[in-house]
C-alpha positions in Angstrom: 0.0 0.1 -0.1 1.4 3.5 -1.1 1.5 5.8 1.7 0.7 9.5 1.6 3.8 11.6 1.8 4.4 15.1 3.4 7.9 16.5 2.5 9.9 18.6 4.7 12.4 20.9 2.8 15.3 21.7 5.4 15.9 25.4 5.0 17.9 25.8 8.5 15.8 24.4 11.0 17.0 22.5 13.9 13.4 20.8 14.6 13.1 19.0 11.2 12.9 15.5 12.8 10.6 17.1 15.6 8.0 18.4 13.0 8.5 14.8 11.1 7.5 13.3 14.0 4.7 15.1 14.7 3.1 14.4 11.1 4.1 10.4 11.6 2.1 10.7 14.7 -1.1 12.0 12.8 -0.6 8.6 11.0 1.0 10.2 7.6 4.5 9.6 6.5 7.0 12.7 6.3 10.4 12.7 4.9 13.3 15.4 5.2 14.8 16.7 2.0 17.5 19.1 1.4 16.3 22.7 0.4 17.9 22.5 -3.0 15.9 19.3 -4.0 15.1 19.7 -8.0 11.3 19.4 -9.5 12.8 15.9 -11.2 13.8 14.7 -7.7 10.7 15.8 -6.0 8.4 14.6 -8.9 10.3 11.1 -8.4 8.9 10.5 -5.0 5.8 8.6 -4.2 2.7 10.1 -3.3 3.8 13.4 -2.3 0.8 15.4 -1.0 2.2 18.4 0.3 5.8 20.3 1.2 6.5 22.1 4.3 9.4 24.6 3.8 11.1 24.7 7.6 13.3 27.3 8.1 15.2 28.1 10.8 18.5 29.8 12.6 20.8 27.9 10.2 19.2 29.3 6.9 22.7 31.2 6.2 25.3 29.0 4.4 28.7 30.9 3.2 27.2 34.2 4.0 23.9 33.6 1.7 20.4 32.5 2.9 19.1 29.3 1.4 16.2 29.1 -0.9 13.9 26.7 -2.6 14.2 26.4 -6.3 11.2 28.9 -7.4 10.2 26.1 -9.8 8.7 24.0 -6.9 6.0 26.6 -6.5 4.8 25.8 -9.9 4.1 22.1 -9.2 0.8 22.8 -7.6 1.3 21.0 -4.0 0.1 22.5 -1.1 2.6 24.4 0.8 3.3 25.6 4.3 6.2 27.7 5.3 8.1 28.2 8.6 10.6 31.1 9.5 11.1 31.7 5.9 11.0 35.1 4.8 11.8 34.2 1.2 8.5 32.1 1.1 5.6 32.3 -1.9 3.3 30.0 0.3 -0.2 31.1 1.4 0.3 29.6 4.6 3.0 31.4 6.8 4.3 30.7 10.2 7.2 32.2 12.0 7.2 29.1 14.2 6.6 25.4 14.1 2.8 25.0 13.7 0.6 23.6 16.9 -1.2 20.3 16.5 -4.4 21.8 15.2 -2.9 23.8 12.3 -0.9 20.8 11.5 -3.8 18.3 11.1 -5.5 21.3 9.1 -2.6 21.5 6.4 -2.2 17.8 6.4 -5.5 16.7 6.2 -7.7 19.3 4.8 -5.2 21.2 2.6 -3.1 18.3 1.3 -5.9 15.6 1.6 -3.6 13.0 2.9 -4.7 9.7 4.3 -3.8 8.7 7.9 -2.2 5.4 6.3 1.0 5.4 7.7 2.1 2.4 10.2 5.2 0.2 10.6 3.6 -2.6 9.1 3.0 -0.6 5.7 6.4 0.8 6.1 8.0 -2.5 6.3 5.8 -3.8 3.1 6.8 -0.8 1.1 10.6 -1.0 2.2 10.6 -4.8 1.2 8.9 -4.1 -2.2 11.5 -1.4 -2.9 14.5 -3.5 -2.4 13.2 -6.3 -4.1 12.8 -3.9 -7.4 16.1 -2.3 -6.5 18.5 -5.3 -6.1 16.7 -7.6 -8.1 18.7 -11.3 -8.2 21.6 -9.4 -7.4 23.5 -9.4 -3.9 24.0 -7.2 -1.3 27.2 -6.8 1.0 26.5 -5.4 4.7 28.6 -4.9 7.6 26.7 -6.0 10.5 28.0 -4.8 14.0 25.1 -6.2 16.3 24.2 -2.5 16.9 20.6 -1.2 16.1 21.4 0.4 12.9 22.8 -2.6 11.1 20.7 -5.3 13.0 17.6 -3.5 11.8 18.7 -3.2 8.1 20.1 -6.7 8.1 16.7 -8.3 9.2 14.6 -6.0 6.5 17.0 -7.2 4.0 16.5 -10.9 4.9 13.1 -10.3 4.8 13.4 -8.9 1.2 16.0 -10.8 -0.5 16.9 -13.9 2.3 20.4 -15.4 0.6 21.2 -12.6 -1.6 22.3 -10.7 1.6 25.9 -11.4 2.5 26.7 -10.1 6.3 30.2 -9.6 7.7 30.5 -9.6 11.5 33.7 -8.7 12.6 34.5 -9.1 16.5 37.0 -6.8 17.3 37.1 -7.9 21.0 35.7 -4.2 22.4 32.3 -5.4 22.7 29.6 -6.1 25.4 30.5 -9.5 27.0 29.2 -12.4 24.7 28.0 -9.8 22.3 29.2 -11.4 19.4 28.2 -14.7 20.2 24.4 -13.2 20.3 25.0 -11.6 17.0 26.1 -15.4 15.3 22.9 -17.3 17.2 20.4 -14.6 15.8 21.0 -14.1 12.6 22.6 -17.4 11.4 21.1 -19.9 13.6 17.8 -18.2 13.8 17.3 -16.2 10.8 19.2 -18.0 8.8 21.2 -15.4 7.3 24.1 -15.7 5.0 26.7 -14.8 7.9 30.8 -14.5 7.6 32.1 -13.9 11.3 35.4 -12.6 11.6 37.6 -13.4 14.7 39.8 -10.0 14.8 40.1 -9.6 18.5 43.9 -10.0 18.7 44.6 -7.7 15.8 42.5 -4.7 17.1 43.9 -5.2 20.6 47.3 -5.4 19.2 46.9 -2.2 17.4 45.3 -0.6 20.6 48.4 -1.6 23.0 49.8 1.3 24.6 47.7 3.8 23.2 45.9 6.3 26.1 44.1 8.7 24.0 40.5 7.9 23.3 40.2 10.2 20.1 43.1 8.1 18.7 41.7 4.9 19.7 38.4 5.7 18.0 40.6 6.6 14.6 42.4 3.1 15.2 39.7 1.3 15.5 37.8 2.8 12.6 40.4 2.5 10.3 41.0 -1.1 11.3 37.7 -1.9 10.9 37.3 -0.8 7.1 40.5 -2.6 6.3 39.4 -6.0 8.0 35.8 -5.5 6.0 37.6 -4.6 2.8 39.8 -7.7 3.0 36.6 -9.9 3.7 35.0 -8.2 0.9 37.7 -8.9 -1.8 37.1 -12.4 -1.0 33.3 -12.4 -2.1 32.5 -12.4 -6.1 29.2 -11.0 -7.4 28.4 -8.2 -5.0 26.6 -5.4 -6.6 25.1 -3.3 -3.7 27.0 -2.5 -0.1 24.2 -2.0 2.1 24.2 0.6 5.2 22.2 0.6 8.2 21.6 4.4 9.2 19.4 6.2 11.6 17.5 8.8 10.3 18.8 11.8 12.3 22.2 10.9 10.8 21.1 10.9 7.1 19.9 14.1 7.5 23.0 15.9 9.3 25.2 14.3 6.7 23.0 15.3 3.9 22.0 18.9 4.0 24.1 22.1 3.6 22.5 23.4 6.8 23.1 20.6 9.2 26.2 21.8 11.6 27.6 18.1 12.2 28.5 14.9 9.8 28.0 11.6 10.7 30.8 9.4 8.9 30.0 5.5 8.1 30.8 3.3 5.4 29.8 4.6 1.7 26.9 2.0 0.3 25.2 1.4 -2.7 22.0 2.2 -0.6 20.6 3.3 2.8 17.5 1.9 4.4 
C-alpha cells in the first residue's frame, strides 16, 4: 500500500525531525529532504501530498540565505512555510505549527490519509529493496548494533540469501555480544553470515594507546581494512548496504546541518 507523503524541506531548522515525528504521529508518513531538491527529484517521490518549507537559525550558508527553487511553487502542491521570509506560500508561520494547524494543513489542505504505520512501511521497503536489487547480491557490515541489525533483518526479509553479512569481532563489545549476533542472525534468521575473529589484531593495534580519540581512529580504520579484506574474497557483490538512523542521514545530507556523521559508503541506505 502506497503511503501518502508530506515532504519537509530543510531550510535551516534545527527541528526538522521534531516536525517529521509530529506528522507521523498523525498517521501520515513524512520525509526530510535538502532545500535544493530539484523538480525532477521531487516528482520521483511517491504520493507527495504537500510540502513544508522549514526555515530556521541555520538558514545562512557561506554568507547567503538558502532558498528553494522557484520552480517548486509551480508544481501545485499545497505548501506551508515556517520561518522562511522568502516564502511564496499562502500558509506562512514564524514557528512550528501547533497540532491543530498541522492537522488542518495535512488533512484539509493536502487531503492526506492517515495510512502510515510500521506494517505498511516495512511492506513498502521490502518491495522497494526487491525492485532495486533484483537477483543481485548485497554486502552488509553487521556490527550487532541497532542500525545494522535492523537493516539486516529487513534485507533478509526482502532478499534472503542474496544478502551477505560480515560480522567483525574486534574484542571491544559487550560480553557475549558477538555470540549473540551469530545466534540470532545465522542460527535463527538463517542469514548468510561471515564471522571474523579479529580480537588479537585490534587489541594489538591498541596496545599502549591511551588517547580516546586516537583509539577511535585506530578502531575505525582497522575495521574498514578488515571489512575490505573480507569483501575482496567475495564474488558477484553489486550493492553495499548501510544501516543509518534517520537523524544521521539528515545531518550528513543537508548543507544547513552543523554536524556530519561518517559511515561506510554504500549502494543504498534503509
